[in-house]
N, C-alpha and C positions, 0 to 999 in steps of 0.2 A: 722181251725186255720191256719194262714199264718206263714210259717217258714221263719225266717230271713236268709239272705245269705250274704256272703262276696264276693265281686268281686275279680276275680283273675287277672284282667288286661285284656289285649286283648285276647279273646278266640281263640283257635286253629281252623283253618278251617278243617272241617271233615264232612263226610257223615256217621257218626256213626249210624249203624242200631239200631233201638229201639227194645229191647227184649220184646217179649210177657211176661205178668206177670207170667204165668206158668213156662216159661223157666228161668226167673230171679229167681224164688223161688227154682228151681232145681240146681242152681249153688252152688259150694262149697264156703266157707267163703272167701278165697283169691280171687276167681273169682268175687264174689259180690263186694268186696272192689275195685278191679281193674275196674269193670264196672262203679261203682258210681264215681270213680275218673276220668275215661275217660269222662263220661257225664259232670262232673263239669268242666273239662278242656276245653271242646268244647262249653259249654254254658256260661262260665265265672262266674258262680255262685257256691259257695261252701256252702252247708248247714253246720251250726255250728257243728252238730253231726259228720259230716264226718271229720272235722278238728281234732277231738279227737279219731277217730276210730283207734283201735290198728291194726297195720299191723304186720303179722306174722314175726318170726325171719328170717333173711336173710341167706340163704345157697345156695350152688351151684345148687342144684336140684330144687330150688323154684324160677323159673324165674318170676312167677306171682307177688310174693312179691317184687321182684326187680323192676318190671315195676311200681307197685303201689308206691314204694318209690320215683322213678324218677318223677312220676306225682305230688306227694305231694310236693316234693322239687321245681318243676317248679311253682306250684301254690303259693308257699310261698317265692320264691326267690326275694330278694330285691337288690342284687348286679347286676348292669348293665353289669359287666364283664362276668358273667356266664350265664345270661339270654338267649342270642342268642344260646348258645350251648344246654342249657336245652330245649329251644323251639324246636330245631331240634330233640332232643331225644323224647320229649313229642309228637311231631307231628308224628314221626315214630310209637310210641306206639299206638296212637289212630287211625291212618290211615292204618297201616300195621299189626303190631303185634296182637293187640286185635281182629280186625275183622277176621284175619286168624285163631287165636286161637279158636274163637267161631265157625267158619266154620268147622274146624277140629273136634271140640267137637261134633257137631251135624251130621257130615258126616265122621265118623271115620273108616268106613269099608275100607278094602284094595282096594275095587273097586273104591273108591273116591280118591285114591292116586294121579293119574294124574290130576284130577280136582283140588285138593288142591294145587298141585305144580304149575299148571297154574295160579291159583288164587294168589298165593304168588308172582310169577313173575310179574303178571299184577299189583298188588298193589304196588310193589316196583317201577315199571316203571312209574306208575301214580303219586305217591306221593313223590318220592325221586327226588329232582330237579337237583342236580348237577351230571354230568356224572361220576365224580370221586367217589362220594358216591354210585351211582348205581353199578359201577364196583366192588367196595369193597363188596357189598352185594350179587351180582350175580356171583362172581368168585368162 
């Protein structure tokens, strides 16, 4: 059965790594939602079920739900005034935050600390275009 989708407009440019099915099953609920939203933002297609998926409550310690809310807002934004800013945030999420989050999840031992830090700096330098924004993130 073909699942109908809704276009989100221009998809975000990203080399989002595809998670193996076993790894995707082992994600927590918030992580699964964020992954599905990231895939939707980069493909430009939102499955109808994802549009009604409940995102957990927002609180300071739940950055994943915050990222999910930003991606959902980006995919549903109709105001041309906020779209460029949302695109910048959504692009950061799918190109830097989420790949780094997954990298740390699967390489969480202290011995990977320098590797994860290097990965973060590399992702920021690769995907954050303006020098001012890079300086803010790397300072």
